[in-house]
BADO-431806 format. One record per residue (C-alpha): x, y, z; residue in three letters. Coordinates in steps of 0.2 Angstrom, whole numbers, plus 5000, padded with zeros to 4 digits. Layout:
residues N
+------+------+------+------+
|   px |   py |   pz | code |
+------+------+------+------+
|    X |    Y |    Z |  Ala |
...
+------+------+------+------+
//
This chain:
residues 277
+------+------+------+------+
|   px |   py |   pz | code |
+------+------+------+------+
| 5344 | 4827 | 5229 |  Unk |
| 5360 | 4814 | 5227 |  Unk |
| 5377 | 4814 | 5232 |  Unk |
| 5390 | 4817 | 5219 |  Unk |
| 5410 | 4811 | 5223 |  Unk |
| 5424 | 4816 | 5212 |  Unk |
| 5440 | 4804 | 5223 |  Unk |
| 5458 | 4810 | 5215 |  Unk |
| 5473 | 4806 | 5220 |  Unk |
| 5476 | 4824 | 5229 |  Unk |
| 5459 | 4827 | 5234 |  Unk |
| 5441 | 4820 | 5239 |  Unk |
| 5428 | 4831 | 5231 |  Unk |
| 5409 | 4828 | 5238 |  Unk |
| 5395 | 4838 | 5233 |  Unk |
| 5377 | 4838 | 5239 |  Unk |
| 5365 | 4839 | 5222 |  Unk |
| 5348 | 4845 | 5217 |  Unk |
| 5343 | 4848 | 5200 |  Unk |
| 5358 | 4848 | 5191 |  Unk |
| 5368 | 4860 | 5205 |  Unk |
| 5378 | 4860 | 5218 |  Unk |
| 5371 | 4865 | 5235 |  Unk |
| 5383 | 4859 | 5247 |  Unk |
| 5400 | 4857 | 5245 |  Unk |
| 5417 | 4849 | 5253 |  Unk |
| 5434 | 4847 | 5247 |  Unk |
| 5446 | 4838 | 5257 |  Unk |
| 5465 | 4836 | 5255 |  Unk |
| 5469 | 4815 | 5253 |  Unk |
| 5483 | 4811 | 5265 |  Unk |
| 5491 | 4792 | 5269 |  Unk |
| 5486 | 4787 | 5256 |  Unk |
| 5497 | 4769 | 5260 |  Unk |
| 5483 | 4765 | 5270 |  Unk |
| 5466 | 4761 | 5264 |  Unk |
| 5456 | 4759 | 5283 |  Unk |
| 5463 | 4776 | 5283 |  Unk |
| 5458 | 4783 | 5266 |  Unk |
| 5440 | 4777 | 5267 |  Unk |
| 5441 | 4784 | 5283 |  Unk |
| 5440 | 4802 | 5274 |  Unk |
| 5430 | 4797 | 5260 |  Unk |
| 5418 | 4794 | 5272 |  Unk |
| 5421 | 4810 | 5280 |  Unk |
| 5419 | 4818 | 5267 |  Unk |
| 5404 | 4812 | 5262 |  Unk |
| 5396 | 4812 | 5281 |  Unk |
| 5397 | 4832 | 5280 |  Unk |
| 5388 | 4835 | 5262 |  Unk |
| 5374 | 4823 | 5265 |  Unk |
| 5359 | 4827 | 5269 |  Unk |
| 5343 | 4813 | 5276 |  Unk |
| 5333 | 4815 | 5257 |  Unk |
| 5345 | 4809 | 5249 |  Unk |
| 5344 | 4794 | 5235 |  Unk |
| 5361 | 4789 | 5232 |  Unk |
| 5378 | 4793 | 5231 |  Unk |
| 5388 | 4792 | 5216 |  Unk |
| 5407 | 4790 | 5215 |  Unk |
| 5420 | 4794 | 5201 |  Unk |
| 5438 | 4785 | 5202 |  Unk |
| 5453 | 4785 | 5195 |  Unk |
| 5454 | 4768 | 5191 |  Unk |
| 5447 | 4752 | 5181 |  Unk |
| 5431 | 4747 | 5188 |  Unk |
| 5420 | 4733 | 5191 |  Unk |
| 5402 | 4744 | 5190 |  Unk |
| 5391 | 4729 | 5192 |  Unk |
| 5399 | 4724 | 5209 |  Unk |
| 5408 | 4741 | 5214 |  Unk |
| 5423 | 4736 | 5216 |  Unk |
| 5438 | 4746 | 5212 |  Unk |
| 5457 | 4741 | 5206 |  Unk |
| 5473 | 4748 | 5206 |  Unk |
| 5467 | 4769 | 5208 |  Unk |
| 5482 | 4780 | 5202 |  Unk |
| 5492 | 4788 | 5214 |  Unk |
| 5481 | 4778 | 5230 |  Unk |
| 5495 | 4763 | 5231 |  Unk |
| 5484 | 4756 | 5244 |  Unk |
| 5468 | 4755 | 5233 |  Unk |
| 5470 | 4738 | 5223 |  Unk |
| 5455 | 4730 | 5227 |  Unk |
| 5440 | 4740 | 5238 |  Unk |
| 5421 | 4733 | 5235 |  Unk |
| 5419 | 4753 | 5236 |  Unk |
| 5400 | 4750 | 5235 |  Unk |
| 5400 | 4736 | 5247 |  Unk |
| 5407 | 4749 | 5262 |  Unk |
| 5396 | 4762 | 5257 |  Unk |
| 5383 | 4758 | 5255 |  Unk |
| 5386 | 4748 | 5275 |  Unk |
| 5387 | 4765 | 5279 |  Unk |
| 5374 | 4775 | 5273 |  Unk |
| 5360 | 4766 | 5268 |  Unk |
| 5356 | 4772 | 5250 |  Unk |
| 5360 | 4764 | 5233 |  Unk |
| 5381 | 4767 | 5229 |  Unk |
| 5384 | 4770 | 5210 |  Unk |
| 5403 | 4770 | 5207 |  Unk |
| 5414 | 4772 | 5190 |  Unk |
| 5430 | 4778 | 5180 |  Unk |
| 5434 | 4797 | 5182 |  Unk |
| 5433 | 4802 | 5163 |  Unk |
| 5416 | 4791 | 5160 |  Unk |
| 5409 | 4804 | 5176 |  Unk |
| 5413 | 4817 | 5166 |  Unk |
| 5407 | 4813 | 5151 |  Unk |
| 5389 | 4808 | 5159 |  Unk |
| 5390 | 4826 | 5168 |  Unk |
| 5395 | 4835 | 5148 |  Unk |
| 5379 | 4822 | 5142 |  Unk |
| 5366 | 4828 | 5155 |  Unk |
| 5373 | 4845 | 5158 |  Unk |
| 5385 | 4851 | 5147 |  Unk |
| 5388 | 4851 | 5129 |  Unk |
| 5385 | 4833 | 5126 |  Unk |
| 5365 | 4835 | 5128 |  Unk |
| 5367 | 4838 | 5109 |  Unk |
| 5376 | 4824 | 5103 |  Unk |
| 5372 | 4806 | 5101 |  Unk |
| 5390 | 4802 | 5099 |  Unk |
| 5405 | 4809 | 5109 |  Unk |
| 5421 | 4808 | 5114 |  Unk |
| 5428 | 4818 | 5132 |  Unk |
| 5445 | 4818 | 5133 |  Unk |
| 5451 | 4822 | 5151 |  Unk |
| 5470 | 4831 | 5153 |  Unk |
| 5480 | 4832 | 5171 |  Unk |
| 5491 | 4822 | 5178 |  Unk |
| 5485 | 4808 | 5164 |  Unk |
| 5474 | 4811 | 5146 |  Unk |
| 5459 | 4798 | 5148 |  Unk |
| 5445 | 4796 | 5139 |  Unk |
| 5425 | 4791 | 5139 |  Unk |
| 5414 | 4787 | 5127 |  Unk |
| 5395 | 4788 | 5123 |  Unk |
| 5387 | 4779 | 5109 |  Unk |
| 5368 | 4781 | 5106 |  Unk |
| 5367 | 4792 | 5121 |  Unk |
| 5373 | 4779 | 5131 |  Unk |
| 5390 | 4779 | 5140 |  Unk |
| 5399 | 4765 | 5134 |  Unk |
| 5412 | 4756 | 5145 |  Unk |
| 5420 | 4742 | 5137 |  Unk |
| 5420 | 4723 | 5146 |  Unk |
| 5429 | 4730 | 5161 |  Unk |
| 5428 | 4749 | 5162 |  Unk |
| 5442 | 4752 | 5152 |  Unk |
| 5435 | 4759 | 5134 |  Unk |
| 5443 | 4776 | 5129 |  Unk |
| 5462 | 4773 | 5138 |  Unk |
| 5469 | 4782 | 5126 |  Unk |
| 5486 | 4786 | 5136 |  Unk |
| 5493 | 4771 | 5136 |  Unk |
| 5491 | 4770 | 5118 |  Unk |
| 5511 | 4768 | 5111 |  Unk |
| 5516 | 4785 | 5104 |  Unk |
| 5533 | 4789 | 5098 |  Unk |
| 5546 | 4782 | 5112 |  Unk |
| 5531 | 4783 | 5127 |  Unk |
| 5515 | 4783 | 5127 |  Unk |
| 5499 | 4795 | 5122 |  Unk |
| 5500 | 4802 | 5140 |  Unk |
| 5520 | 4803 | 5142 |  Unk |
| 5516 | 4817 | 5130 |  Unk |
| 5500 | 4823 | 5133 |  Unk |
| 5500 | 4826 | 5150 |  Unk |
| 5508 | 4835 | 5165 |  Unk |
| 5520 | 4824 | 5160 |  Unk |
| 5525 | 4834 | 5145 |  Unk |
| 5532 | 4848 | 5156 |  Unk |
| 5537 | 4838 | 5172 |  Unk |
| 5545 | 4824 | 5162 |  Unk |
| 5551 | 4830 | 5147 |  Unk |
| 5555 | 4850 | 5149 |  Unk |
| 5556 | 4850 | 5168 |  Unk |
| 5545 | 4863 | 5171 |  Unk |
| 5529 | 4866 | 5180 |  Unk |
| 5512 | 4863 | 5169 |  Unk |
| 5502 | 4877 | 5179 |  Unk |
| 5519 | 4889 | 5183 |  Unk |
| 5518 | 4888 | 5160 |  Unk |
| 5500 | 4891 | 5159 |  Unk |
| 5502 | 4905 | 5170 |  Unk |
| 5518 | 4910 | 5161 |  Unk |
| 5506 | 4910 | 5142 |  Unk |
| 5494 | 4921 | 5152 |  Unk |
| 5508 | 4934 | 5154 |  Unk |
| 5513 | 4933 | 5135 |  Unk |
| 5528 | 4925 | 5136 |  Unk |
| 5535 | 4917 | 5120 |  Unk |
| 5543 | 4903 | 5129 |  Unk |
| 5529 | 4895 | 5137 |  Unk |
| 5519 | 4897 | 5121 |  Unk |
| 5533 | 4890 | 5111 |  Unk |
| 5530 | 4875 | 5122 |  Unk |
| 5510 | 4876 | 5125 |  Unk |
| 5511 | 4873 | 5105 |  Unk |
| 5522 | 4858 | 5105 |  Unk |
| 5510 | 4851 | 5120 |  Unk |
| 5495 | 4856 | 5108 |  Unk |
| 5505 | 4845 | 5091 |  Unk |
| 5506 | 4831 | 5103 |  Unk |
| 5486 | 4833 | 5109 |  Unk |
| 5482 | 4834 | 5091 |  Unk |
| 5488 | 4817 | 5086 |  Unk |
| 5482 | 4808 | 5100 |  Unk |
| 5464 | 4815 | 5094 |  Unk |
| 5466 | 4808 | 5078 |  Unk |
| 5470 | 4791 | 5085 |  Unk |
| 5452 | 4796 | 5097 |  Unk |
| 5444 | 4798 | 5080 |  Unk |
| 5450 | 4787 | 5071 |  Unk |
| 5441 | 4775 | 5084 |  Unk |
| 5424 | 4783 | 5089 |  Unk |
| 5421 | 4795 | 5074 |  Unk |
| 5412 | 4804 | 5084 |  Unk |
| 5401 | 4817 | 5080 |  Unk |
| 5412 | 4828 | 5093 |  Unk |
| 5424 | 4828 | 5105 |  Unk |
| 5421 | 4839 | 5124 |  Unk |
| 5438 | 4842 | 5134 |  Unk |
| 5442 | 4843 | 5151 |  Unk |
| 5451 | 4841 | 5164 |  Unk |
| 5465 | 4852 | 5173 |  Unk |
| 5473 | 4856 | 5159 |  Unk |
| 5462 | 4859 | 5147 |  Unk |
| 5462 | 4879 | 5157 |  Unk |
| 5477 | 4882 | 5142 |  Unk |
| 5466 | 4878 | 5128 |  Unk |
| 5467 | 4894 | 5121 |  Unk |
| 5486 | 4888 | 5122 |  Unk |
| 5489 | 4873 | 5112 |  Unk |
| 5471 | 4872 | 5102 |  Unk |
| 5478 | 4879 | 5087 |  Unk |
| 5494 | 4865 | 5085 |  Unk |
| 5480 | 4853 | 5089 |  Unk |
| 5468 | 4858 | 5076 |  Unk |
| 5484 | 4860 | 5063 |  Unk |
| 5488 | 4841 | 5067 |  Unk |
| 5473 | 4834 | 5067 |  Unk |
| 5468 | 4841 | 5049 |  Unk |
| 5485 | 4828 | 5045 |  Unk |
| 5473 | 4813 | 5045 |  Unk |
| 5470 | 4801 | 5032 |  Unk |
| 5449 | 4803 | 5031 |  Unk |
| 5446 | 4821 | 5032 |  Unk |
| 5428 | 4816 | 5031 |  Unk |
| 5431 | 4810 | 5049 |  Unk |
| 5434 | 4830 | 5054 |  Unk |
| 5425 | 4838 | 5041 |  Unk |
| 5408 | 4840 | 5055 |  Unk |
| 5419 | 4837 | 5070 |  Unk |
| 5415 | 4849 | 5087 |  Unk |
| 5429 | 4852 | 5098 |  Unk |
| 5423 | 4860 | 5117 |  Unk |
| 5432 | 4865 | 5131 |  Unk |
| 5419 | 4862 | 5144 |  Unk |
| 5414 | 4876 | 5154 |  Unk |
| 5406 | 4866 | 5171 |  Unk |
| 5415 | 4870 | 5187 |  Unk |
| 5416 | 4851 | 5197 |  Unk |
| 5409 | 4843 | 5179 |  Unk |
| 5415 | 4827 | 5183 |  Unk |
| 5409 | 4827 | 5204 |  Unk |
| 5389 | 4830 | 5194 |  Unk |
| 5393 | 4817 | 5183 |  Unk |
| 5396 | 4806 | 5197 |  Unk |
| 5378 | 4809 | 5202 |  Unk |
| 5370 | 4807 | 5189 |  Unk |
| 5376 | 4786 | 5191 |  Unk |
| 5359 | 4785 | 5202 |  Unk |
| 5348 | 4792 | 5189 |  Unk |
| 5355 | 4778 | 5175 |  Unk |
| 5351 | 4765 | 5189 |  Unk |
+------+------+------+------+
//
């Protein structure tokens, strides 16, 4: 058995995982984010709540750049106190088991590779959409993280007057249109025409981000995840229309596109780091 942890700017989720299944899980809101010691204590408590004596290791996904070898995380998104945290050292001292840390989108991709749609492909890209947008990459059946665990940060590529993250995440709804993405999702579910129009506009921008990923990595498949991917049926058509406006049509002739259907896949993927070491 192993423990997978999905650390976000809003919640800490930890799961006890056996044979790719979550058998015990705990979710706590992350509070006092300006206090490093307090946030570390919160993380420890959540992990303790699911731990059993025979746990072989702990895998953690964080929304940041990570020194994977040394387990140091830098500038964690939405946790201001986490500027440079030797998380591996801290948690191995606390739990006396190996601890492995990676970027949260990379953990999503690991989960898809071993449990989801990614099982069928040697080369694919996972894209998560939520408060931001990021990508994880598998090349020849191995996770590719780059030199600094920064490979796949397509959200920061320049786009229009900002970047892709501004137009292809919750920012699109909140900063451009002054609405809440989840409320617009619910409105679309109720056949609200204006909500459907917003999702189509979002899909246009996301299709352009998808083109950037195809140009960069030429994958066999792309797998979407993250909170906003729940609205996939409402942005899919316009996204595909934008994607088809590509300079290299051959790059998308055989491209397979999926929307992840496994709950807590990033947490499961985080635990797979234990297997890979």
